[in-house]
mmCIF file of the N, C-alpha and C atoms, coordinates in Angstrom:
data_MODEL
# 
_entry.id   MODEL 
# 
loop_
_atom_site.group_PDB 
_atom_site.id 
_atom_site.type_symbol 
_atom_site.label_atom_id 
_atom_site.label_alt_id 
_atom_site.label_comp_id 
_atom_site.label_asym_id 
_atom_site.label_entity_id 
_atom_site.label_seq_id 
_atom_site.pdbx_PDB_ins_code 
_atom_site.Cartn_x 
_atom_site.Cartn_y 
_atom_site.Cartn_z 
_atom_site.occupancy 
_atom_site.B_iso_or_equiv 
_atom_site.pdbx_formal_charge 
_atom_site.auth_seq_id 
_atom_site.auth_comp_id 
_atom_site.auth_asym_id 
_atom_site.auth_atom_id 
_atom_site.pdbx_PDB_model_num 
ATOM 1   N N  . MET A 1 1  ? -18.214 202.894 63.914 1.00 0.00 ? 1  MET A N  1 
ATOM 2   C CA . MET A 1 1  ? -17.754 202.338 62.700 1.00 0.00 ? 1  MET A CA 1 
ATOM 3   C C  . MET A 1 1  ? -17.729 203.450 61.526 1.00 0.00 ? 1  MET A C  1 
ATOM 4   N N  . ARG A 1 2  ? -16.820 203.209 60.688 1.00 0.00 ? 2  ARG A N  1 
ATOM 5   C CA . ARG A 1 2  ? -16.764 204.114 59.426 1.00 0.00 ? 2  ARG A CA 1 
ATOM 6   C C  . ARG A 1 2  ? -16.464 203.227 58.366 1.00 0.00 ? 2  ARG A C  1 
ATOM 7   N N  . THR A 1 3  ? -16.773 203.846 57.109 1.00 0.00 ? 3  THR A N  1 
ATOM 8   C CA . THR A 1 3  ? -16.597 202.972 55.986 1.00 0.00 ? 3  THR A CA 1 
ATOM 9   C C  . THR A 1 3  ? -15.246 203.632 55.335 1.00 0.00 ? 3  THR A C  1 
ATOM 10  N N  . VAL A 1 4  ? -14.507 202.617 54.929 1.00 0.00 ? 4  VAL A N  1 
ATOM 11  C CA . VAL A 1 4  ? -13.062 203.018 54.163 1.00 0.00 ? 4  VAL A CA 1 
ATOM 12  C C  . VAL A 1 4  ? -12.959 202.246 52.883 1.00 0.00 ? 4  VAL A C  1 
ATOM 13  N N  . SER A 1 5  ? -12.342 202.958 51.947 1.00 0.00 ? 5  SER A N  1 
ATOM 14  C CA . SER A 1 5  ? -12.058 202.144 50.773 1.00 0.00 ? 5  SER A CA 1 
ATOM 15  C C  . SER A 1 5  ? -10.853 201.262 50.778 1.00 0.00 ? 5  SER A C  1 
ATOM 16  N N  . ARG A 1 6  ? -11.092 200.137 50.269 1.00 0.00 ? 6  ARG A N  1 
ATOM 17  C CA . ARG A 1 6  ? -9.930  199.059 50.192 1.00 0.00 ? 6  ARG A CA 1 
ATOM 18  C C  . ARG A 1 6  ? -9.948  198.552 48.730 1.00 0.00 ? 6  ARG A C  1 
ATOM 19  N N  . GLY A 1 7  ? -8.864  197.846 48.459 1.00 0.00 ? 7  GLY A N  1 
ATOM 20  C CA . GLY A 1 7  ? -8.865  197.256 46.973 1.00 0.00 ? 7  GLY A CA 1 
ATOM 21  C C  . GLY A 1 7  ? -7.819  196.147 46.997 1.00 0.00 ? 7  GLY A C  1 
ATOM 22  N N  . THR A 1 8  ? -7.930  195.498 45.891 1.00 0.00 ? 8  THR A N  1 
ATOM 23  C CA . THR A 1 8  ? -6.883  194.440 45.639 1.00 0.00 ? 8  THR A CA 1 
ATOM 24  C C  . THR A 1 8  ? -6.684  194.473 44.060 1.00 0.00 ? 8  THR A C  1 
ATOM 25  N N  . LEU A 1 9  ? -5.462  193.860 43.821 1.00 0.00 ? 9  LEU A N  1 
ATOM 26  C CA . LEU A 1 9  ? -5.143  193.928 42.281 1.00 0.00 ? 9  LEU A CA 1 
ATOM 27  C C  . LEU A 1 9  ? -4.822  192.446 41.863 1.00 0.00 ? 9  LEU A C  1 
ATOM 28  N N  . VAL A 1 10 ? -5.243  192.286 40.563 1.00 0.00 ? 10 VAL A N  1 
ATOM 29  C CA . VAL A 1 10 ? -4.783  191.063 39.912 1.00 0.00 ? 10 VAL A CA 1 
ATOM 30  C C  . VAL A 1 10 ? -3.703  191.703 38.977 1.00 0.00 ? 10 VAL A C  1 
ATOM 31  N N  . ILE A 1 11 ? -2.447  191.149 39.247 1.00 0.00 ? 11 ILE A N  1 
ATOM 32  C CA . ILE A 1 11 ? -1.409  191.609 38.340 1.00 0.00 ? 11 ILE A CA 1 
ATOM 33  C C  . ILE A 1 11 ? -0.848  190.564 37.199 1.00 0.00 ? 11 ILE A C  1 
ATOM 34  N N  . ASP A 1 12 ? -0.864  190.827 36.070 1.00 0.00 ? 12 ASP A N  1 
ATOM 35  C CA . ASP A 1 12 ? -0.532  189.946 34.907 1.00 0.00 ? 12 ASP A CA 1 
ATOM 36  C C  . ASP A 1 12 ? 1.006   189.980 34.745 1.00 0.00 ? 12 ASP A C  1 
ATOM 37  N N  . ILE A 1 13 ? 1.645   189.308 35.657 1.00 0.00 ? 13 ILE A N  1 
ATOM 38  C CA . ILE A 1 13 ? 3.092   189.467 35.845 1.00 0.00 ? 13 ILE A CA 1 
ATOM 39  C C  . ILE A 1 13 ? 3.904   189.074 34.366 1.00 0.00 ? 13 ILE A C  1 
ATOM 40  N N  . GLU A 1 14 ? 3.267   188.247 33.547 1.00 0.00 ? 14 GLU A N  1 
ATOM 41  C CA . GLU A 1 14 ? 3.879   187.816 32.250 1.00 0.00 ? 14 GLU A CA 1 
ATOM 42  C C  . GLU A 1 14 ? 3.775   188.949 31.275 1.00 0.00 ? 14 GLU A C  1 
ATOM 43  N N  . ARG A 1 15 ? 2.816   189.848 31.440 1.00 0.00 ? 15 ARG A N  1 
ATOM 44  C CA . ARG A 1 15 ? 2.714   191.131 30.280 1.00 0.00 ? 15 ARG A CA 1 
ATOM 45  C C  . ARG A 1 15 ? 3.613   192.115 30.910 1.00 0.00 ? 15 ARG A C  1 
ATOM 46  N N  . CYS A 1 16 ? 4.209   192.298 32.171 1.00 0.00 ? 16 CYS A N  1 
ATOM 47  C CA . CYS A 1 16 ? 4.858   193.224 32.689 1.00 0.00 ? 16 CYS A CA 1 
ATOM 48  C C  . CYS A 1 16 ? 6.269   193.323 32.018 1.00 0.00 ? 16 CYS A C  1 
ATOM 49  N N  . LYS A 1 17 ? 6.732   194.667 31.718 1.00 0.00 ? 17 LYS A N  1 
ATOM 50  C CA . LYS A 1 17 ? 8.043   194.785 31.104 1.00 0.00 ? 17 LYS A CA 1 
ATOM 51  C C  . LYS A 1 17 ? 8.960   195.621 32.050 1.00 0.00 ? 17 LYS A C  1 
ATOM 52  N N  . GLY A 1 18 ? 8.468   195.550 33.231 1.00 0.00 ? 18 GLY A N  1 
ATOM 53  C CA . GLY A 1 18 ? 9.383   196.185 34.314 1.00 0.00 ? 18 GLY A CA 1 
ATOM 54  C C  . GLY A 1 18 ? 9.757   197.551 34.283 1.00 0.00 ? 18 GLY A C  1 
ATOM 55  N N  . CYS A 1 19 ? 8.683   198.473 33.710 1.00 0.00 ? 19 CYS A N  1 
ATOM 56  C CA . CYS A 1 19 ? 9.033   199.970 33.713 1.00 0.00 ? 19 CYS A CA 1 
ATOM 57  C C  . CYS A 1 19 ? 9.121   200.705 35.067 1.00 0.00 ? 19 CYS A C  1 
ATOM 58  N N  . GLU A 1 20 ? 8.481   200.099 35.936 1.00 0.00 ? 20 GLU A N  1 
ATOM 59  C CA . GLU A 1 20 ? 8.468   200.604 37.367 1.00 0.00 ? 20 GLU A CA 1 
ATOM 60  C C  . GLU A 1 20 ? 7.656   201.852 37.478 1.00 0.00 ? 20 GLU A C  1 
ATOM 61  N N  . LEU A 1 21 ? 6.750   202.408 36.501 1.00 0.00 ? 21 LEU A N  1 
ATOM 62  C CA . LEU A 1 21 ? 5.907   203.540 36.571 1.00 0.00 ? 21 LEU A CA 1 
ATOM 63  C C  . LEU A 1 21 ? 4.930   203.341 37.804 1.00 0.00 ? 21 LEU A C  1 
ATOM 64  N N  . CYS A 1 22 ? 4.546   202.137 38.069 1.00 0.00 ? 22 CYS A N  1 
ATOM 65  C CA . CYS A 1 22 ? 3.402   201.951 38.986 1.00 0.00 ? 22 CYS A CA 1 
ATOM 66  C C  . CYS A 1 22 ? 3.974   202.098 40.449 1.00 0.00 ? 22 CYS A C  1 
ATOM 67  N N  . ILE A 1 23 ? 5.056   201.891 40.658 1.00 0.00 ? 23 ILE A N  1 
ATOM 68  C CA . ILE A 1 23 ? 5.784   202.018 41.915 1.00 0.00 ? 23 ILE A CA 1 
ATOM 69  C C  . ILE A 1 23 ? 5.555   203.487 42.666 1.00 0.00 ? 23 ILE A C  1 
ATOM 70  N N  . PRO A 1 24 ? 6.129   204.626 42.005 1.00 0.00 ? 24 PRO A N  1 
ATOM 71  C CA . PRO A 1 24 ? 5.915   205.884 42.605 1.00 0.00 ? 24 PRO A CA 1 
ATOM 72  C C  . PRO A 1 24 ? 4.331   206.363 42.295 1.00 0.00 ? 24 PRO A C  1 
ATOM 73  N N  . ALA A 1 25 ? 3.716   205.860 41.674 1.00 0.00 ? 25 ALA A N  1 
ATOM 74  C CA . ALA A 1 25 ? 2.325   206.201 41.340 1.00 0.00 ? 25 ALA A CA 1 
ATOM 75  C C  . ALA A 1 25 ? 1.370   205.667 42.444 1.00 0.00 ? 25 ALA A C  1 
ATOM 76  N N  . CYS A 1 26 ? 1.762   204.918 43.349 1.00 0.00 ? 26 CYS A N  1 
ATOM 77  C CA . CYS A 1 26 ? 0.990   204.198 44.249 1.00 0.00 ? 26 CYS A CA 1 
ATOM 78  C C  . CYS A 1 26 ? 0.972   204.951 45.570 1.00 0.00 ? 26 CYS A C  1 
ATOM 79  N N  . PRO A 1 27 ? -0.162  205.733 45.699 1.00 0.00 ? 27 PRO A N  1 
ATOM 80  C CA . PRO A 1 27 ? -0.083  206.566 46.889 1.00 0.00 ? 27 PRO A CA 1 
ATOM 81  C C  . PRO A 1 27 ? 0.121   205.884 48.166 1.00 0.00 ? 27 PRO A C  1 
ATOM 82  N N  . PRO A 1 28 ? -0.598  204.676 48.460 1.00 0.00 ? 28 PRO A N  1 
ATOM 83  C CA . PRO A 1 28 ? -0.110  204.068 49.698 1.00 0.00 ? 28 PRO A CA 1 
ATOM 84  C C  . PRO A 1 28 ? 1.053   203.332 49.874 1.00 0.00 ? 28 PRO A C  1 
ATOM 85  N N  . GLY A 1 29 ? 1.870   203.409 48.698 1.00 0.00 ? 29 GLY A N  1 
ATOM 86  C CA . GLY A 1 29 ? 3.258   202.577 48.485 1.00 0.00 ? 29 GLY A CA 1 
ATOM 87  C C  . GLY A 1 29 ? 3.301   201.191 48.907 1.00 0.00 ? 29 GLY A C  1 
ATOM 88  N N  . VAL A 1 30 ? 2.178   200.572 48.394 1.00 0.00 ? 30 VAL A N  1 
ATOM 89  C CA . VAL A 1 30 ? 2.034   199.022 48.655 1.00 0.00 ? 30 VAL A CA 1 
ATOM 90  C C  . VAL A 1 30 ? 2.634   198.240 47.474 1.00 0.00 ? 30 VAL A C  1 
ATOM 91  N N  . LEU A 1 31 ? 3.113   198.767 46.307 1.00 0.00 ? 31 LEU A N  1 
ATOM 92  C CA . LEU A 1 31 ? 3.772   198.022 45.391 1.00 0.00 ? 31 LEU A CA 1 
ATOM 93  C C  . LEU A 1 31 ? 5.213   198.013 45.421 1.00 0.00 ? 31 LEU A C  1 
ATOM 94  N N  . ALA A 1 32 ? 5.908   196.965 45.248 1.00 0.00 ? 32 ALA A N  1 
ATOM 95  C CA . ALA A 1 32 ? 7.398   196.953 45.160 1.00 0.00 ? 32 ALA A CA 1 
ATOM 96  C C  . ALA A 1 32 ? 7.780   195.905 44.080 1.00 0.00 ? 32 ALA A C  1 
ATOM 97  N N  . MET A 1 33 ? 8.974   196.131 43.501 1.00 0.00 ? 33 MET A N  1 
ATOM 98  C CA . MET A 1 33 ? 9.378   195.250 42.540 1.00 0.00 ? 33 MET A CA 1 
ATOM 99  C C  . MET A 1 33 ? 9.926   193.943 43.007 1.00 0.00 ? 33 MET A C  1 
ATOM 100 N N  . SER A 1 34 ? 9.454   192.805 42.276 1.00 0.00 ? 34 SER A N  1 
ATOM 101 C CA . SER A 1 34 ? 9.919   191.530 42.595 1.00 0.00 ? 34 SER A CA 1 
ATOM 102 C C  . SER A 1 34 ? 11.434  191.277 42.725 1.00 0.00 ? 34 SER A C  1 
ATOM 103 N N  . LYS A 1 35 ? 11.938  190.105 43.275 1.00 0.00 ? 35 LYS A N  1 
ATOM 104 C CA . LYS A 1 35 ? 13.382  189.899 43.264 1.00 0.00 ? 35 LYS A CA 1 
ATOM 105 C C  . LYS A 1 35 ? 13.546  188.979 42.107 1.00 0.00 ? 35 LYS A C  1 
ATOM 106 N N  . GLU A 1 36 ? 12.543  188.325 41.484 1.00 0.00 ? 36 GLU A N  1 
ATOM 107 C CA . GLU A 1 36 ? 12.786  187.290 40.381 1.00 0.00 ? 36 GLU A CA 1 
ATOM 108 C C  . GLU A 1 36 ? 12.138  187.908 39.261 1.00 0.00 ? 36 GLU A C  1 
ATOM 109 N N  . GLY A 1 37 ? 12.536  187.515 37.993 1.00 0.00 ? 37 GLY A N  1 
ATOM 110 C CA . GLY A 1 37 ? 11.826  187.909 36.766 1.00 0.00 ? 37 GLY A CA 1 
ATOM 111 C C  . GLY A 1 37 ? 10.806  187.121 36.372 1.00 0.00 ? 37 GLY A C  1 
ATOM 112 N N  . ASN A 1 38 ? 9.930   187.494 35.173 1.00 0.00 ? 38 ASN A N  1 
ATOM 113 C CA . ASN A 1 38 ? 8.908   186.802 34.740 1.00 0.00 ? 38 ASN A CA 1 
ATOM 114 C C  . ASN A 1 38 ? 9.460   185.960 33.748 1.00 0.00 ? 38 ASN A C  1 
ATOM 115 N N  . ALA A 1 39 ? 8.843   185.342 32.840 1.00 0.00 ? 39 ALA A N  1 
ATOM 116 C CA . ALA A 1 39 ? 9.347   184.397 31.759 1.00 0.00 ? 39 ALA A CA 1 
ATOM 117 C C  . ALA A 1 39 ? 10.067  185.203 30.637 1.00 0.00 ? 39 ALA A C  1 
ATOM 118 N N  . LEU A 1 40 ? 10.099  186.621 30.597 1.00 0.00 ? 40 LEU A N  1 
ATOM 119 C CA . LEU A 1 40 ? 10.803  187.294 29.656 1.00 0.00 ? 40 LEU A CA 1 
ATOM 120 C C  . LEU A 1 40 ? 12.055  187.990 30.365 1.00 0.00 ? 40 LEU A C  1 
ATOM 121 N N  . GLY A 1 41 ? 12.155  187.781 31.791 1.00 0.00 ? 41 GLY A N  1 
ATOM 122 C CA . GLY A 1 41 ? 13.286  188.179 32.424 1.00 0.00 ? 41 GLY A CA 1 
ATOM 123 C C  . GLY A 1 41 ? 12.995  189.520 33.239 1.00 0.00 ? 41 GLY A C  1 
ATOM 124 N N  . TYR A 1 42 ? 11.929  190.253 33.038 1.00 0.00 ? 42 TYR A N  1 
ATOM 125 C CA . TYR A 1 42 ? 11.627  191.447 33.716 1.00 0.00 ? 42 TYR A CA 1 
ATOM 126 C C  . TYR A 1 42 ? 11.186  191.335 34.989 1.00 0.00 ? 42 TYR A C  1 
ATOM 127 N N  . LEU A 1 43 ? 11.490  192.185 36.049 1.00 0.00 ? 43 LEU A N  1 
ATOM 128 C CA . LEU A 1 43 ? 11.038  192.277 37.383 1.00 0.00 ? 43 LEU A CA 1 
ATOM 129 C C  . LEU A 1 43 ? 9.602   192.839 37.181 1.00 0.00 ? 43 LEU A C  1 
ATOM 130 N N  . TYR A 1 44 ? 8.752   192.364 38.186 1.00 0.00 ? 44 TYR A N  1 
ATOM 131 C CA . TYR A 1 44 ? 7.331   193.043 38.115 1.00 0.00 ? 44 TYR A CA 1 
ATOM 132 C C  . TYR A 1 44 ? 6.839   193.300 39.378 1.00 0.00 ? 44 TYR A C  1 
ATOM 133 N N  . PRO A 1 45 ? 5.839   194.132 39.526 1.00 0.00 ? 45 PRO A N  1 
ATOM 134 C CA . PRO A 1 45 ? 5.316   194.560 40.815 1.00 0.00 ? 45 PRO A CA 1 
ATOM 135 C C  . PRO A 1 45 ? 4.539   193.536 41.476 1.00 0.00 ? 45 PRO A C  1 
ATOM 136 N N  . GLU A 1 46 ? 4.900   193.639 43.015 1.00 0.00 ? 46 GLU A N  1 
ATOM 137 C CA . GLU A 1 46 ? 4.238   192.706 43.756 1.00 0.00 ? 46 GLU A CA 1 
ATOM 138 C C  . GLU A 1 46 ? 3.420   193.558 44.766 1.00 0.00 ? 46 GLU A C  1 
ATOM 139 N N  . LEU A 1 47 ? 2.454   193.049 45.177 1.00 0.00 ? 47 LEU A N  1 
ATOM 140 C CA . LEU A 1 47 ? 1.353   193.735 46.119 1.00 0.00 ? 47 LEU A CA 1 
ATOM 141 C C  . LEU A 1 47 ? 1.450   193.449 47.649 1.00 0.00 ? 47 LEU A C  1 
ATOM 142 N N  . SER A 1 48 ? 1.615   194.614 48.352 1.00 0.00 ? 48 SER A N  1 
ATOM 143 C CA . SER A 1 48 ? 1.646   194.229 49.827 1.00 0.00 ? 48 SER A CA 1 
ATOM 144 C C  . SER A 1 48 ? 0.175   194.646 50.442 1.00 0.00 ? 48 SER A C  1 
ATOM 145 N N  . PRO A 1 49 ? -0.010  194.363 51.525 1.00 0.00 ? 49 PRO A N  1 
ATOM 146 C CA . PRO A 1 49 ? -1.403  194.808 52.084 1.00 0.00 ? 49 PRO A CA 1 
ATOM 147 C C  . PRO A 1 49 ? -1.469  196.263 52.087 1.00 0.00 ? 49 PRO A C  1 
ATOM 148 N N  . GLY A 1 50 ? -2.615  196.892 52.133 1.00 0.00 ? 50 GLY A N  1 
ATOM 149 C CA . GLY A 1 50 ? -2.923  198.284 52.217 1.00 0.00 ? 50 GLY A CA 1 
ATOM 150 C C  . GLY A 1 50 ? -3.494  199.037 50.987 1.00 0.00 ? 50 GLY A C  1 
ATOM 151 N N  . CYS A 1 51 ? -3.771  198.118 49.963 1.00 0.00 ? 51 CYS A N  1 
ATOM 152 C CA . CYS A 1 51 ? -4.214  198.786 48.647 1.00 0.00 ? 51 CYS A CA 1 
ATOM 153 C C  . CYS A 1 51 ? -5.686  199.380 48.883 1.00 0.00 ? 51 CYS A C  1 
ATOM 154 N N  . THR A 1 52 ? -5.711  200.467 48.442 1.00 0.00 ? 52 THR A N  1 
ATOM 155 C CA . THR A 1 52 ? -6.902  201.402 48.430 1.00 0.00 ? 52 THR A CA 1 
ATOM 156 C C  . THR A 1 52 ? -7.816  201.227 47.310 1.00 0.00 ? 52 THR A C  1 
ATOM 157 N N  . GLY A 1 53 ? -7.512  200.599 46.200 1.00 0.00 ? 53 GLY A N  1 
ATOM 158 C CA . GLY A 1 53 ? -8.195  200.608 44.964 1.00 0.00 ? 53 GLY A CA 1 
ATOM 159 C C  . GLY A 1 53 ? -8.262  201.857 44.227 1.00 0.00 ? 53 GLY A C  1 
ATOM 160 N N  . CYS A 1 54 ? -7.369  202.771 44.380 1.00 0.00 ? 54 CYS A N  1 
ATOM 161 C CA . CYS A 1 54 ? -7.246  204.044 43.867 1.00 0.00 ? 54 CYS A CA 1 
ATOM 162 C C  . CYS A 1 54 ? -7.142  204.098 42.162 1.00 0.00 ? 54 CYS A C  1 
ATOM 163 N N  . THR A 1 55 ? -6.545  203.143 41.665 1.00 0.00 ? 55 THR A N  1 
ATOM 164 C CA . THR A 1 55 ? -6.484  202.764 40.324 1.00 0.00 ? 55 THR A CA 1 
ATOM 165 C C  . THR A 1 55 ? -5.212  203.522 39.725 1.00 0.00 ? 55 THR A C  1 
ATOM 166 N N  . ALA A 1 56 ? -4.485  204.101 40.422 1.00 0.00 ? 56 ALA A N  1 
ATOM 167 C CA . ALA A 1 56 ? -3.245  204.979 40.047 1.00 0.00 ? 56 ALA A CA 1 
ATOM 168 C C  . ALA A 1 56 ? -2.330  204.059 39.100 1.00 0.00 ? 56 ALA A C  1 
ATOM 169 N N  . CYS A 1 57 ? -2.015  202.829 39.616 1.00 0.00 ? 57 CYS A N  1 
ATOM 170 C CA . CYS A 1 57 ? -1.143  201.873 39.070 1.00 0.00 ? 57 CYS A CA 1 
ATOM 171 C C  . CYS A 1 57 ? -1.665  201.527 37.619 1.00 0.00 ? 57 CYS A C  1 
ATOM 172 N N  . GLN A 1 58 ? -2.906  201.272 37.594 1.00 0.00 ? 58 GLN A N  1 
ATOM 173 C CA . GLN A 1 58 ? -3.680  200.841 36.296 1.00 0.00 ? 58 GLN A CA 1 
ATOM 174 C C  . GLN A 1 58 ? -3.592  202.069 35.527 1.00 0.00 ? 58 GLN A C  1 
ATOM 175 N N  . GLN A 1 59 ? -3.682  203.297 35.809 1.00 0.00 ? 59 GLN A N  1 
ATOM 176 C CA . GLN A 1 59 ? -3.591  204.404 34.888 1.00 0.00 ? 59 GLN A CA 1 
ATOM 177 C C  . GLN A 1 59 ? -2.345  204.736 34.275 1.00 0.00 ? 59 GLN A C  1 
ATOM 178 N N  . VAL A 1 60 ? -1.324  204.354 35.120 1.00 0.00 ? 60 VAL A N  1 
ATOM 179 C CA . VAL A 1 60 ? 0.047   204.770 34.583 1.00 0.00 ? 60 VAL A CA 1 
ATOM 180 C C  . VAL A 1 60 ? 0.634   203.661 33.865 1.00 0.00 ? 60 VAL A C  1 
ATOM 181 N N  . CYS A 1 61 ? 0.190   202.324 33.816 1.00 0.00 ? 61 CYS A N  1 
ATOM 182 C CA . CYS A 1 61 ? 0.832   201.338 33.116 1.00 0.00 ? 61 CYS A CA 1 
ATOM 183 C C  . CYS A 1 61 ? 0.506   201.118 31.832 1.00 0.00 ? 61 CYS A C  1 
ATOM 184 N N  . PRO A 1 62 ? 1.637   201.185 30.932 1.00 0.00 ? 62 PRO A N  1 
ATOM 185 C CA . PRO A 1 62 ? 1.638   201.259 29.490 1.00 0.00 ? 62 PRO A CA 1 
ATOM 186 C C  . PRO A 1 62 ? 1.203   199.731 28.959 1.00 0.00 ? 62 PRO A C  1 
ATOM 187 N N  . ASP A 1 63 ? 1.391   198.690 29.784 1.00 0.00 ? 63 ASP A N  1 
ATOM 188 C CA . ASP A 1 63 ? 1.220   197.253 29.259 1.00 0.00 ? 63 ASP A CA 1 
ATOM 189 C C  . ASP A 1 63 ? -0.207  196.835 29.804 1.00 0.00 ? 63 ASP A C  1 
ATOM 190 N N  . PHE A 1 64 ? -1.049  197.524 30.567 1.00 0.00 ? 64 PHE A N  1 
ATOM 191 C CA . PHE A 1 64 ? -2.261  197.000 30.977 1.00 0.00 ? 64 PHE A CA 1 
ATOM 192 C C  . PHE A 1 64 ? -2.217  195.715 31.853 1.00 0.00 ? 64 PHE A C  1 
ATOM 193 N N  . VAL A 1 65 ? -1.269  195.641 32.919 1.00 0.00 ? 65 VAL A N  1 
ATOM 194 C CA . VAL A 1 65 ? -1.015  194.561 33.644 1.00 0.00 ? 65 VAL A CA 1 
ATOM 195 C C  . VAL A 1 65 ? -1.960  194.452 34.895 1.00 0.00 ? 65 VAL A C  1 
ATOM 196 N N  . PHE A 1 66 ? -2.580  195.558 35.247 1.00 0.00 ? 66 PHE A N  1 
ATOM 197 C CA . PHE A 1 66 ? -3.444  195.655 36.516 1.00 0.00 ? 66 PHE A CA 1 
ATOM 198 C C  . PHE A 1 66 ? -4.812  195.488 36.293 1.00 0.00 ? 66 PHE A C  1 
ATOM 199 N N  . GLU A 1 67 ? -5.627  194.659 37.081 1.00 0.00 ? 67 GLU A N  1 
ATOM 200 C CA . GLU A 1 67 ? -7.047  194.738 37.197 1.00 0.00 ? 67 GLU A CA 1 
ATOM 201 C C  . GLU A 1 67 ? -7.249  195.111 38.656 1.00 0.00 ? 67 GLU A C  1 
ATOM 202 N N  . VAL A 1 68 ? -7.970  196.250 38.917 1.00 0.00 ? 68 VAL A N  1 
ATOM 203 C CA . VAL A 1 68 ? -8.204  196.751 40.165 1.00 0.00 ? 68 VAL A CA 1 
ATOM 204 C C  . VAL A 1 68 ? -9.569  196.524 40.628 1.00 0.00 ? 68 VAL A C  1 
ATOM 205 N N  . TYR A 1 69 ? -9.738  195.973 41.808 1.00 0.00 ? 69 TYR A N  1 
ATOM 206 C CA . TYR A 1 69 ? -11.073 195.580 42.429 1.00 0.00 ? 69 TYR A CA 1 
ATOM 207 C C  . TYR A 1 69 ? -11.150 196.497 43.705 1.00 0.00 ? 69 TYR A C  1 
ATOM 208 N N  . LYS A 1 70 ? -12.079 197.295 43.690 1.00 0.00 ? 70 LYS A N  1 
ATOM 209 C CA . LYS A 1 70 ? -12.272 198.320 44.859 1.00 0.00 ? 70 LYS A CA 1 
ATOM 210 C C  . LYS A 1 70 ? -13.483 197.885 45.674 1.00 0.00 ? 70 LYS A C  1 
ATOM 211 N N  . TYR A 1 71 ? -13.477 198.010 46.901 1.00 0.00 ? 71 TYR A N  1 
ATOM 212 C CA . TYR A 1 71 ? -14.752 197.828 47.687 1.00 0.00 ? 71 TYR A CA 1 
ATOM 213 C C  . TYR A 1 71 ? -14.737 198.541 48.926 1.00 0.00 ? 71 TYR A C  1 
ATOM 214 N N  . GLU A 1 72 ? -15.826 198.881 49.599 1.00 0.00 ? 72 GLU A N  1 
ATOM 215 C CA . GLU A 1 72 ? -15.874 199.526 50.837 1.00 0.00 ? 72 GLU A CA 1 
ATOM 216 C C  . GLU A 1 72 ? -16.082 198.674 51.928 1.00 0.00 ? 72 GLU A C  1 
ATOM 217 N N  . THR A 1 73 ? -15.391 198.870 53.178 1.00 0.00 ? 73 THR A N  1 
ATOM 218 C CA . THR A 1 73 ? -15.458 198.038 54.249 1.00 0.00 ? 73 THR A CA 1 
ATOM 219 C C  . THR A 1 73 ? -15.655 198.889 55.603 1.00 0.00 ? 73 THR A C  1 
ATOM 220 N N  . ALA A 1 74 ? -16.358 198.391 56.375 1.00 0.00 ? 74 ALA A N  1 
ATOM 221 C CA . ALA A 1 74 ? -16.655 199.129 57.698 1.00 0.00 ? 74 ALA A CA 1 
ATOM 222 C C  . ALA A 1 74 ? -15.418 198.848 58.632 1.00 0.00 ? 74 ALA A C  1 
ATOM 223 N N  . VAL A 1 75 ? -14.900 199.795 59.224 1.00 0.00 ? 75 VAL A N  1 
ATOM 224 C CA . VAL A 1 75 ? -13.911 199.560 60.387 1.00 0.00 ? 75 VAL A CA 1 
ATOM 225 C C  . VAL A 1 75 ? -14.179 200.197 61.643 1.00 0.00 ? 75 VAL A C  1 
ATOM 226 N N  . PRO A 1 76 ? -13.775 199.415 62.786 1.00 0.00 ? 76 PRO A N  1 
ATOM 227 C CA . PRO A 1 76 ? -14.177 200.174 64.017 1.00 0.00 ? 76 PRO A CA 1 
ATOM 228 C C  . PRO A 1 76 ? -13.260 201.249 64.255 1.00 0.00 ? 76 PRO A C  1 
ATOM 229 N N  . VAL A 1 77 ? -13.741 202.233 64.923 1.00 0.00 ? 77 VAL A N  1 
ATOM 230 C CA . VAL A 1 77 ? -13.114 203.371 65.251 1.00 0.00 ? 77 VAL A CA 1 
ATOM 231 C C  . VAL A 1 77 ? -13.087 203.588 66.768 1.00 0.00 ? 77 VAL A C  1 
ATOM 232 N N  . SER A 1 78 ? -11.908 204.125 67.245 1.00 0.00 ? 78 SER A N  1 
ATOM 233 C CA . SER A 1 78 ? -11.733 204.364 68.765 1.00 0.00 ? 78 SER A CA 1 
ATOM 234 C C  . SER A 1 78 ? -12.255 205.656 69.158 1.00 0.00 ? 78 SER A C  1 
ATOM 235 N N  . ASP A 1 79 ? -12.232 206.037 70.328 1.00 0.00 ? 79 ASP A N  1 
ATOM 236 C CA . ASP A 1 79 ? -12.701 207.358 71.029 1.00 0.00 ? 79 ASP A CA 1 
ATOM 237 C C  . ASP A 1 79 ? -12.019 208.616 70.365 1.00 0.00 ? 79 ASP A C  1 
ATOM 238 N N  . ASP A 1 80 ? -10.662 208.253 69.864 1.00 0.00 ? 80 ASP A N  1 
ATOM 239 C CA . ASP A 1 80 ? -10.099 209.410 69.417 1.00 0.00 ? 80 ASP A CA 1 
ATOM 240 C C  . ASP A 1 80 ? -9.982  209.627 67.910 1.00 0.00 ? 80 ASP A C  1 
ATOM 241 N N  . GLY A 1 81 ? -11.033 208.745 67.409 1.00 0.00 ? 81 GLY A N  1 
ATOM 242 C CA . GLY A 1 81 ? -11.258 208.877 65.815 1.00 0.00 ? 81 GLY A CA 1 
ATOM 243 C C  . GLY A 1 81 ? -10.346 208.102 64.789 1.00 0.00 ? 81 GLY A C  1 
ATOM 244 N N  . THR A 1 82 ? -9.297  207.289 65.553 1.00 0.00 ? 82 THR A N  1 
ATOM 245 C CA . THR A 1 82 ? -8.431  206.512 64.669 1.00 0.00 ? 82 THR A CA 1 
ATOM 246 C C  . THR A 1 82 ? -9.023  205.095 64.589 1.00 0.00 ? 82 THR A C  1 
ATOM 247 N N  . GLU A 1 83 ? -8.569  204.520 63.756 1.00 0.00 ? 83 GLU A N  1 
ATOM 248 C CA . GLU A 1 83 ? -9.042  203.008 63.327 1.00 0.00 ? 83 GLU A CA 1 
ATOM 249 C C  . GLU A 1 83 ? -8.534  202.195 64.619 1.00 0.00 ? 83 GLU A C  1 
ATOM 250 N N  . ALA A 1 84 ? -9.567  201.371 65.270 1.00 0.00 ? 84 ALA A N  1 
ATOM 251 C CA . ALA A 1 84 ? -9.292  200.476 66.222 1.00 0.00 ? 84 ALA A CA 1 
ATOM 252 C C  . ALA A 1 84 ? -8.649  199.348 65.885 1.00 0.00 ? 84 ALA A C  1 
ATOM 253 N N  . ALA A 1 85 ? -7.736  198.777 66.698 1.00 0.00 ? 85 ALA A N  1 
ATOM 254 C CA . ALA A 1 85 ? -6.995  197.564 66.264 1.00 0.00 ? 85 ALA A CA 1 
ATOM 255 C C  . ALA A 1 85 ? -7.988  196.310 66.332 1.00 0.00 ? 85 ALA A C  1 
# 
């Protein structure tokens, strides 16, 4: 077993103005813009699995739409050192 960083986000979609700065800032690439707009008509980021809680999205967001929750979790490791399924 080894410990890895994981995270999750709460995204305030109504505050988002669709600037998309968070998309390229996300190292694991788990953010993508929505297909539908918020109440103001702006597309907003949606989260896919794989967030590490790095806070890059939060740091670049001019509208403070992200709350990042980071945690550590144990994952099984196979003999070759990769994460076991």
